[in-house]
N, C-alpha and C positions, 0 to 999 in steps of 0.2 A: 458464487458471489457475482453480482452484476456490477457493471461500471458505476451505475448510480449509487450502489451501496458503498463502493470504494470511496467516492467523493463525499458521501455522508460521513464515513469514518474519518476521512482526512479532516473535515470541518470539526467533527466532535473531538478528536484526539489532539490535533495540532492547532485548532482555531482556523477560521476561514482564511484570513489574510496570510498568516504564516504558512498554513498548509498548502495554499495555492502556489505561493512562492517556492516552497520546498519541492513541490511536485514538478515545477518547471525547471528548477535549478540544481537539485541534488543528484549527483552522479551515483548510480547504484553499481558498485563494483561487481556484485554477483550477477548482474544482468548486462555484462559487457559495457559498463560505464554509461548506459542509457539513463536518462532521467525517467521518473515515473510516467510522465506524459508521453515520452518517446516510446517507452516499453508498451504502454497501452495501445498506442498507434501502430506499433509493430505486431500487435496481436497477442502479446503475453497476457495470460489470464489475470484479471484484476486481483484475484486471491493471492497469486504468486507475487505480483507487484507489491501488494499491501504487506505481505509477510517480509519480503526483502527490505522494503522501506522501514518497517518497524524494527527489524533486526539491526539494520545499520544505524538507526536513530536510538537504539537501546530502549525501545518502548516495552515495558514488561507485559507479560500475558494478561495480567490483571487489568490493564488499561487498553490493551490492543483492540478489543472488540466492542468498545463503547459501553453504554449503559446496560445492554442486555447480556453481554458476555457470552454470546452464542457464536462460536467459531464455525464458519462453514467448512465443509470438507475440502481438503487439498485436491486439486485436479490430478488425475492419474498421469504418471510419467514425468512429473516435475517436482523436484526437491523431495 
């Protein structure tokens, strides 16, 4: 997953305004309390950030990947 795809999913799943606010403000406990934006800036792979955000926000798998429902593979060595 590329960062561009991460932001597309944020907009689709959470809505543009709420999703952007959530990405700046939501502390992700599984990622040392970084926000999604901080995690991306720190080099955490977008796929990992997306899964952690969705897990924490209780987004079901059926909604997690947007309209196409194609989950990209998890990066090696992470979760």
